[in-house]
N, C-alpha and C positions, 0 to 999 in steps of 0.2 A: 504494499501500499503505499501510496506516495505521501510525503509529510504534508500535503496539501490535503488529501482524502483526510488523513489523520485528524488535523486540525475540523475539518468542515465535521465530522464527527463526533468531535467536541462540543464544537459550535450549539450540533442538535440536542447535547445533552446539558449544554447554558440554557436552551431556549425551554425545555423539559423544567431546569430550575427553576427559570424565571415563571412561567408558569405557576409552579408548584408557590412560588413565593409572593405569588399576587394574588393566588385562589384560597391561600388558608385565610389570611384577614379578610378577605371580601366574604367569603363565607361566614366569619367570625360577625362580620358588621352587618351583615345583610340577614344572616340565616339561612338556612338551605331551602326555606319553604320559597324565599326571592331567588335563589340562585339556581335551584332546581327545575323553577317554571318554566314555561314558552316563553316566558318576558314579550309577551302580545304589548304592543305600545298602549292601546286603550285601556288596559290593565293596570295600567304602571303609570304614577303621578309622575315621573321621569325618570331617564335609562339608569340604570344599576350603576354606572360607574357615577354619575353625579350622585347619587344618593351613600358613596363610600367616603374614609377620611381622604384628606390630602395625600396622604405617604400612600395610601393604598391606590389612587387615583393614580398617582405617578408611578408606583411599578405596572401596573396595566398600562399606562404608556409605552414606559421603557420597556416593555414586554412586547408591544405592537411595533414600536420601531426596531425591536430585533428581529421579528418577522420579516420587516419590509428589508434590512439590511441581509438577511438571510439568502433572500432570493438573487441578490448582486452577487453575492460571496461565493453563493452555488453556481452562478453561471462562471463565476472567475475561475473555479476549481474544477469544474468540466472542462472550460477549454483549455486550462493549462494541462489537464490528466489525459483527454482523449485526443491533447494536440501535443501529446509526449514533449511539451515545454516545461515540464517542473525542472526549476533551478535551485541554488540557493538561496537566491536572492526570490523568486517566487515563494518557498518556505516559510523565508522571514518575512515576508508581506502577509503571507496567511497567520503567523504567528502573532505578528504587530495588527492583524486584526483581530484575532480572540483576545489579546491583552486589552484593547479598545474598548471591543464589547464586555468584558469582565468590569472593567474599572466604569462603563456607562451605568452600571445599573446604579451602584451607591452616589454616582454622581446626578444622576437624574430623581432618587430619591432624595436625597438633601439637598438640593438646589444649589449646586454648584455652579456658579457663573462667572466667567464665562467659560469654567472648563468643561461642561458636558458639553455644549456646540464643540468646543474645540476636539473631544474624544470622540467626538461623531465623528469628526473630518478626519481625525486621524484612521480610524477603520474604513473610511469610504475611500480615502486614498491610497492607501493598502491595497483595498479591492480593485481597485481601478490600476494600479501600478502592475498587478497580474495580468489583467488582461492586456494590457499595453505591451507587457514583457513578451505574452506568446502570441502578441500579433507582428511587433517590430522585431524579435531574435530568433 
């Protein structure tokens, strides 16, 4: 397995961890009656994530942001792996991406400004560098 695929597998585990990290407090705050319901808009006062604490809402947004970042990172890993373009550089970029995504969770939760956005940008640029490297070299 290439280093990039290893990091992709770890990123998948991170995504699962974020789901758990968000869903446990959400279930405590809202109760399972709400969280296991069909969440029909006409039966809810407002969306569930508007009913949780600030911290749980931030964990939810960080989780969703990671889903979005994971799509591009997965594309980068597929391009690098299927194109047989794995190098030390692309492997390093993959690890930088993962480190940035791990740091992004507390950065979002604790409201680290402007660092949250900077951490996000590091992960995005590492992903784009992987794709560019596969196309150019």
